C-alpha positions as CSV (number, residue, x, y, z in Angstrom):
1,M,-0.4,-0.7,80.7
2,S,-0.1,0.2,77.0
3,D,2.8,-2.3,76.6
4,Y,0.4,-5.1,77.4
5,I,-3.0,-3.9,76.1
6,D,-3.1,-2.4,72.6
7,F,-6.0,0.0,72.8
8,S,-5.5,1.0,69.2
9,Q,-6.8,-2.3,67.9
10,P,-10.3,-2.0,66.5
11,S,-11.0,-5.6,67.4
12,L,-10.7,-4.8,71.1
13,W,-13.5,-2.2,70.9
14,I,-15.6,-4.4,68.7
15,S,-15.3,-7.1,71.4
16,V,-16.3,-4.6,74.1
17,A,-19.3,-3.5,71.9
18,T,-20.6,-7.1,71.5
19,I,-20.1,-7.9,75.2
20,L,-22.2,-4.9,76.1
21,F,-24.8,-5.3,73.3
22,N,-25.9,-8.9,74.0
23,P,-27.4,-8.5,77.5
24,T,-28.8,-5.1,76.4
25,F,-30.5,-6.7,73.4
26,W,-32.1,-9.6,75.2
27,N,-33.4,-7.4,78.1
28,I,-35.0,-4.9,75.7
29,A,-36.4,-7.7,73.5
30,A,-37.8,-9.6,76.6
31,Q,-39.4,-6.6,78.2
32,S,-40.9,-5.6,74.8
33,E,-42.3,-9.1,74.7
34,Y,-43.7,-8.9,78.2
35,Y,-45.4,-5.6,77.8
36,H,-46.4,-5.6,74.1
37,K,-46.1,-9.3,73.0
38,T,-43.9,-8.1,70.2
39,I,-42.1,-11.4,69.4
40,T,-45.3,-13.5,69.9
41,K,-47.1,-11.3,67.4
42,L,-44.3,-11.9,64.9
43,F,-45.0,-15.7,65.2
44,G,-48.7,-15.6,64.8
45,G,-49.6,-15.5,68.4
46,N,-47.5,-18.5,69.4
47,P,-45.4,-17.5,72.5
48,R,-43.4,-20.8,72.5
49,A,-42.3,-20.3,68.9
50,G,-41.4,-16.7,69.8
51,C,-39.3,-17.9,72.8
52,Y,-37.5,-20.4,70.7
53,A,-36.7,-17.8,68.1
54,L,-35.3,-15.5,70.8
55,A,-33.3,-18.4,72.1
56,V,-31.7,-18.9,68.7
57,S,-31.0,-15.2,68.4
58,I,-29.4,-15.0,71.8
59,F,-27.4,-18.2,71.3
60,S,-26.1,-17.0,67.9
61,L,-25.2,-13.6,69.3
62,G,-23.3,-15.4,72.0
63,L,-21.3,-17.4,69.5
64,L,-20.5,-14.2,67.6
65,R,-19.4,-12.5,70.8
66,D,-17.1,-15.4,71.7
67,Y,-15.6,-15.4,68.2
68,L,-14.9,-11.7,68.3
69,Y,-13.4,-12.0,71.8
70,D,-11.1,-14.7,70.5
71,T,-10.2,-12.5,67.5
72,A,-9.5,-9.5,69.8
73,L,-7.1,-11.6,71.9
74,S,-5.2,-12.7,68.8
75,H,-4.4,-9.0,68.2
76,Q,-3.2,-8.4,71.7
77,P,0.2,-8.8,73.3
78,T,0.9,-11.3,76.0
79,H,2.3,-10.8,79.5
80,P,5.2,-12.9,80.8
81,T,3.6,-13.4,84.2
82,L,0.4,-14.8,82.6
83,L,2.6,-17.3,80.6
84,T,3.9,-19.0,83.7
85,P,2.9,-22.7,83.8
86,L,1.0,-22.4,87.1
87,L,-1.1,-19.5,85.9
88,R,-1.7,-21.1,82.5
89,L,-2.7,-24.4,84.0
90,S,-5.1,-22.6,86.3
91,A,-7.2,-21.9,83.3
92,I,-8.2,-25.5,82.9
93,P,-10.2,-25.9,86.2
94,L,-11.6,-22.4,85.6
95,F,-12.9,-23.3,82.2
96,A,-14.2,-26.7,83.4
97,T,-16.0,-25.0,86.3
98,G,-17.5,-22.3,84.0
99,T,-18.6,-24.8,81.4
100,T,-20.2,-27.0,84.1
101,L,-22.1,-24.1,85.5
102,V,-23.4,-23.0,82.1
103,L,-24.4,-26.4,80.8
104,S,-25.9,-27.7,84.1
105,S,-28.0,-24.5,84.5
106,M,-29.3,-24.9,80.9
107,Y,-30.2,-28.6,81.6
108,A,-32.0,-27.6,84.8
109,L,-34.0,-24.8,83.3
110,G,-34.6,-26.1,79.8
111,V,-34.8,-24.0,76.7
112,T,-37.7,-21.7,77.8
113,G,-36.3,-21.4,81.4
114,T,-32.9,-20.4,80.1
115,Y,-34.0,-18.1,77.4
116,L,-36.5,-15.8,79.1
117,G,-39.6,-17.9,78.7
118,D,-41.1,-16.2,81.7
119,Y,-41.4,-13.0,79.7
120,F,-43.5,-14.9,77.3
121,G,-45.8,-16.3,80.0
122,I,-44.1,-19.7,80.0
123,L,-43.4,-20.0,83.7
124,M,-41.7,-22.8,85.6
125,D,-43.8,-24.6,88.3
126,A,-41.3,-23.7,91.0
127,P,-37.8,-22.2,91.3
128,V,-34.9,-24.5,90.6
129,T,-32.9,-25.1,93.8
130,T,-30.8,-28.1,92.8
131,F,-27.3,-27.9,91.3
132,P,-26.0,-25.5,90.1
133,F,-28.4,-23.1,91.7
134,N,-27.4,-24.3,95.2
135,V,-23.9,-23.1,94.6
136,S,-24.5,-20.0,92.5
137,D,-27.5,-17.6,92.3
138,A,-26.6,-16.9,88.6
139,P,-24.7,-19.9,87.3
140,M,-25.1,-19.0,83.7
141,Y,-23.5,-15.6,84.2
142,H,-20.9,-16.8,86.6
143,G,-19.9,-19.7,84.4
144,S,-19.6,-17.6,81.3
145,T,-17.4,-15.1,83.2
146,L,-15.1,-17.9,84.4
147,S,-14.8,-19.2,80.8
148,F,-13.8,-15.7,79.6
149,L,-11.2,-15.5,82.3
150,A,-9.9,-19.0,81.6
151,T,-9.4,-18.1,78.0
152,A,-7.5,-15.0,78.9
153,L,-5.2,-16.8,81.3
154,W,-4.6,-19.7,78.9
155,R,-3.5,-17.3,76.1
156,G,-1.6,-15.0,78.5
157,K,-3.5,-11.9,77.4
158,P,-4.0,-9.0,79.9
159,A,-6.6,-7.6,77.5
160,G,-8.6,-10.7,78.0
161,V,-8.6,-10.1,81.8
162,V,-9.8,-6.6,81.2
163,L,-12.5,-7.8,78.8
164,T,-13.6,-10.4,81.4
165,G,-14.1,-7.5,83.8
166,V,-16.4,-5.9,81.1
167,V,-18.3,-9.2,80.9
168,A,-18.7,-9.3,84.7
169,G,-19.9,-5.7,84.8
170,A,-22.3,-6.2,81.9
171,Y,-23.9,-9.2,83.6
172,A,-24.1,-7.3,87.0
173,V,-26.0,-4.5,85.3
174,A,-28.2,-6.9,83.5
175,R,-29.1,-8.7,86.8
176,R,-30.1,-5.4,88.3
177,W,-32.9,-5.4,85.7
178,E,-33.6,-9.1,85.3
179,D,-33.7,-10.3,88.9
180,P,-36.4,-7.9,90.2
181,F,-38.4,-8.2,87.0
182,T,-38.4,-12.0,87.1
183,G,-39.3,-11.8,90.8
184,M,-42.2,-9.5,89.9
185,I,-43.5,-11.9,87.2
186,Y,-43.6,-14.9,89.6
187,A,-45.0,-12.8,92.5
188,K,-47.8,-11.7,90.2
189,R,-48.6,-15.3,89.3
190,E,-48.7,-16.2,93.0
191,E,-51.2,-13.4,93.6
192,E,-53.4,-14.7,90.7
193,R,-53.2,-18.2,92.1
194,K,-54.3,-17.0,95.5
195,K,-57.2,-15.0,94.0
196,G,-58.2,-18.1,92.0
197,G,-58.1,-20.2,95.2
198,A,-60.1,-17.7,97.1
199,K,-62.8,-17.6,94.4
200,A,-63.0,-21.4,94.4
201,L,-63.7,-21.3,98.1
Protein backbone atom coordinates (compact mmCIF):
# COMPACT_ATOMS: atom_id res chain seq x y z
CA MET A 1 0.00 0.00 0.00
CA SER A 2 2.80 2.43 0.88
CA ASP A 3 4.21 1.94 -2.64
CA TYR A 4 1.10 3.56 -4.11
CA ILE A 5 -0.01 5.98 -1.38
CA ASP A 6 2.55 8.29 0.15
CA PHE A 7 1.20 8.92 3.63
CA SER A 8 4.18 11.14 4.44
CA GLN A 9 2.95 13.89 2.13
CA PRO A 10 1.43 16.80 4.10
CA SER A 11 -0.78 17.64 1.12
CA LEU A 12 -2.61 14.32 1.57
CA TRP A 13 -3.58 15.14 5.15
CA ILE A 14 -4.44 18.74 4.28
CA SER A 15 -6.84 17.38 1.67
CA VAL A 16 -8.39 15.02 4.24
CA ALA A 17 -8.78 17.94 6.65
CA THR A 18 -10.61 20.12 4.12
CA ILE A 19 -12.85 17.25 3.03
CA LEU A 20 -13.91 16.70 6.64
CA PHE A 21 -14.06 20.38 7.53
CA ASN A 22 -16.48 21.56 4.86
CA PRO A 23 -19.63 19.60 5.80
CA THR A 24 -18.81 20.11 9.47
CA PHE A 25 -18.63 23.85 8.94
CA TRP A 26 -21.86 24.23 7.03
CA ASN A 27 -23.81 22.03 9.44
CA ILE A 28 -22.58 23.95 12.48
CA ALA A 29 -23.22 27.29 10.76
CA ALA A 30 -26.69 26.26 9.60
CA GLN A 31 -27.80 24.92 12.98
CA SER A 32 -26.45 28.03 14.70
CA GLU A 33 -28.53 30.05 12.27
CA TYR A 34 -31.64 27.97 12.88
CA TYR A 35 -31.47 28.18 16.67
CA HIS A 36 -29.85 31.57 17.20
CA LYS A 37 -30.20 33.46 13.86
CA THR A 38 -26.44 34.03 14.05
CA ILE A 39 -25.87 34.76 10.36
CA THR A 40 -29.10 36.71 9.93
CA LYS A 41 -28.06 39.02 12.77
CA LEU A 42 -24.74 39.66 11.05
CA PHE A 43 -26.67 40.91 8.03
CA GLY A 44 -28.98 43.28 9.84
CA GLY A 45 -31.86 40.85 10.22
CA ASN A 46 -31.98 39.94 6.50
CA PRO A 47 -32.14 36.12 6.27
CA ARG A 48 -31.87 36.05 2.48
CA ALA A 49 -28.65 38.09 2.55
CA GLY A 50 -27.34 35.77 5.24
CA CYS A 51 -28.19 32.71 3.17
CA TYR A 52 -26.42 34.15 0.12
CA ALA A 53 -23.37 34.92 2.25
CA LEU A 54 -23.32 31.33 3.52
CA ALA A 55 -23.68 30.14 -0.07
CA VAL A 56 -20.62 32.14 -1.12
CA SER A 57 -18.68 30.73 1.84
CA ILE A 58 -19.64 27.13 1.11
CA PHE A 59 -18.95 27.51 -2.62
CA SER A 60 -15.55 29.11 -1.96
CA LEU A 61 -14.59 26.41 0.53
CA GLY A 62 -15.60 23.82 -2.06
CA LEU A 63 -13.27 25.36 -4.63
CA LEU A 64 -10.44 25.37 -2.09
CA ARG A 65 -11.14 21.74 -1.18
CA ASP A 66 -11.05 20.73 -4.86
CA TYR A 67 -7.79 22.63 -5.42
CA LEU A 68 -6.15 20.99 -2.41
CA TYR A 69 -7.41 17.57 -3.56
CA ASP A 70 -5.82 18.15 -6.95
CA THR A 71 -2.61 19.30 -5.27
CA ALA A 72 -2.57 16.20 -3.07
CA LEU A 73 -2.93 13.94 -6.12
CA SER A 74 -0.03 15.66 -7.86
CA HIS A 75 2.23 14.57 -4.97
CA GLN A 76 1.06 10.95 -5.05
CA PRO A 77 2.33 7.97 -7.08
CA THR A 78 0.29 6.32 -9.79
CA HIS A 79 -0.74 2.68 -10.08
CA PRO A 80 -0.24 0.81 -13.39
CA THR A 81 -3.69 -0.78 -13.19
CA LEU A 82 -5.37 2.61 -12.95
CA LEU A 83 -3.45 3.79 -16.01
CA THR A 84 -5.00 1.19 -18.34
CA PRO A 85 -7.02 2.83 -21.13
CA LEU A 86 -10.33 1.21 -20.10
CA LEU A 87 -10.13 2.37 -16.50
CA ARG A 88 -8.92 5.81 -17.47
CA LEU A 89 -11.71 6.26 -20.01
CA SER A 90 -14.26 5.17 -17.41
CA ALA A 91 -13.52 8.45 -15.66
CA ILE A 92 -15.24 10.39 -18.47
CA PRO A 93 -18.82 9.07 -17.97
CA LEU A 94 -18.31 9.15 -14.20
CA PHE A 95 -17.34 12.80 -14.31
CA ALA A 96 -20.14 13.65 -16.74
CA THR A 97 -22.68 11.90 -14.51
CA GLY A 98 -21.36 13.57 -11.38
CA THR A 99 -21.38 17.01 -12.93
CA THR A 100 -24.88 16.49 -14.29
CA LEU A 101 -26.20 15.47 -10.88
CA VAL A 102 -24.61 18.46 -9.15
CA LEU A 103 -25.61 21.12 -11.67
CA SER A 104 -29.14 19.81 -12.23
CA SER A 105 -29.80 19.64 -8.48
CA MET A 106 -28.58 23.22 -8.07
CA TYR A 107 -30.86 24.30 -10.92
CA ALA A 108 -33.85 22.47 -9.43
CA LEU A 109 -33.32 23.84 -5.92
CA GLY A 110 -32.06 27.34 -6.66
CA VAL A 111 -29.50 29.12 -4.50
CA THR A 112 -31.48 29.11 -1.27
CA GLY A 113 -32.63 25.52 -1.71
CA THR A 114 -29.09 24.36 -2.41
CA TYR A 115 -27.38 26.33 0.32
CA LEU A 116 -29.48 25.56 3.40
CA GLY A 117 -32.08 28.26 3.01
CA ASP A 118 -34.52 26.20 5.06
CA TYR A 119 -32.38 26.85 8.14
CA PHE A 120 -32.97 30.56 7.50
CA GLY A 121 -36.72 30.07 7.26
CA ILE A 122 -36.64 30.24 3.44
CA LEU A 123 -38.62 27.10 2.66
CA MET A 124 -39.60 25.59 -0.66
CA ASP A 125 -43.31 25.18 -1.41
CA ALA A 126 -42.94 21.43 -1.90
CA PRO A 127 -40.17 18.84 -2.15
CA VAL A 128 -38.52 18.56 -5.57
CA THR A 129 -39.30 15.16 -7.09
CA THR A 130 -38.17 15.75 -10.68
CA PHE A 131 -34.70 14.96 -12.07
CA PRO A 132 -32.21 14.46 -10.53
CA PHE A 133 -34.14 13.72 -7.33
CA ASN A 134 -36.05 10.93 -9.04
CA VAL A 135 -32.77 9.03 -9.57
CA SER A 136 -30.87 10.01 -6.40
CA ASP A 137 -31.98 11.04 -2.93
CA ALA A 138 -28.85 13.18 -2.56
CA PRO A 139 -27.72 14.13 -6.08
CA MET A 140 -25.38 16.91 -4.92
CA TYR A 141 -23.47 14.56 -2.65
CA HIS A 142 -23.54 11.58 -4.99
CA GLY A 143 -22.50 13.73 -7.94
CA SER A 144 -19.63 15.30 -6.04
CA THR A 145 -18.38 11.87 -4.93
CA LEU A 146 -18.47 10.59 -8.51
CA SER A 147 -16.44 13.60 -9.66
CA PHE A 148 -13.78 12.93 -7.03
CA LEU A 149 -13.58 9.29 -8.11
CA ALA A 150 -13.43 10.24 -11.79
CA THR A 151 -10.49 12.56 -11.13
CA ALA A 152 -8.66 9.83 -9.23
CA LEU A 153 -9.16 7.30 -12.05
CA TRP A 154 -8.25 9.78 -14.78
CA ARG A 155 -4.96 10.54 -13.06
CA GLY A 156 -4.33 6.94 -11.99
CA LYS A 157 -3.94 7.79 -8.31
CA PRO A 158 -4.82 5.21 -5.62
CA ALA A 159 -4.66 8.01 -3.04
CA GLY A 160 -7.49 9.69 -4.92
CA VAL A 161 -9.63 6.57 -4.58
CA VAL A 162 -8.96 6.57 -0.82
CA LEU A 163 -9.77 10.29 -0.58
CA THR A 164 -12.99 9.63 -2.50
CA GLY A 165 -13.88 7.17 0.25
CA VAL A 166 -13.27 9.93 2.80
CA VAL A 167 -15.58 12.21 0.80
CA ALA A 168 -18.32 9.56 0.71
CA GLY A 169 -17.92 8.95 4.44
CA ALA A 170 -18.03 12.66 5.28
CA TYR A 171 -21.20 13.11 3.26
CA ALA A 172 -22.80 10.03 4.83
CA VAL A 173 -22.17 11.43 8.31
CA ALA A 174 -23.44 14.86 7.26
CA ARG A 175 -26.66 13.35 5.97
CA ARG A 176 -27.29 11.64 9.31
CA TRP A 177 -27.60 15.17 10.71
CA GLU A 178 -29.07 17.02 7.77
CA ASP A 179 -31.83 14.71 6.55
CA PRO A 180 -33.67 14.35 9.88
CA PHE A 181 -33.17 18.02 10.69
CA THR A 182 -34.53 19.19 7.35
CA GLY A 183 -37.44 16.79 7.75
CA MET A 184 -38.15 18.29 11.16
CA ILE A 185 -38.17 21.83 9.74
CA TYR A 186 -40.74 20.97 7.07
CA ALA A 187 -42.83 18.85 9.44
CA LYS A 188 -42.98 21.80 11.80
CA ARG A 189 -44.17 24.04 8.98
CA GLU A 190 -46.90 21.57 8.07
CA GLU A 191 -48.07 21.52 11.68
CA GLU A 192 -48.22 25.31 11.69
CA ARG A 193 -50.19 25.29 8.43
CA LYS A 194 -52.69 22.82 9.85
CA LYS A 195 -53.09 24.92 12.99
CA GLY A 196 -53.59 28.00 10.86
CA GLY A 197 -56.21 26.22 8.77
CA ALA A 198 -58.01 25.01 11.87
CA LYS A 199 -58.13 28.53 13.29
CA ALA A 200 -59.54 29.84 10.01
CA LEU A 201 -62.38 27.31 10.27
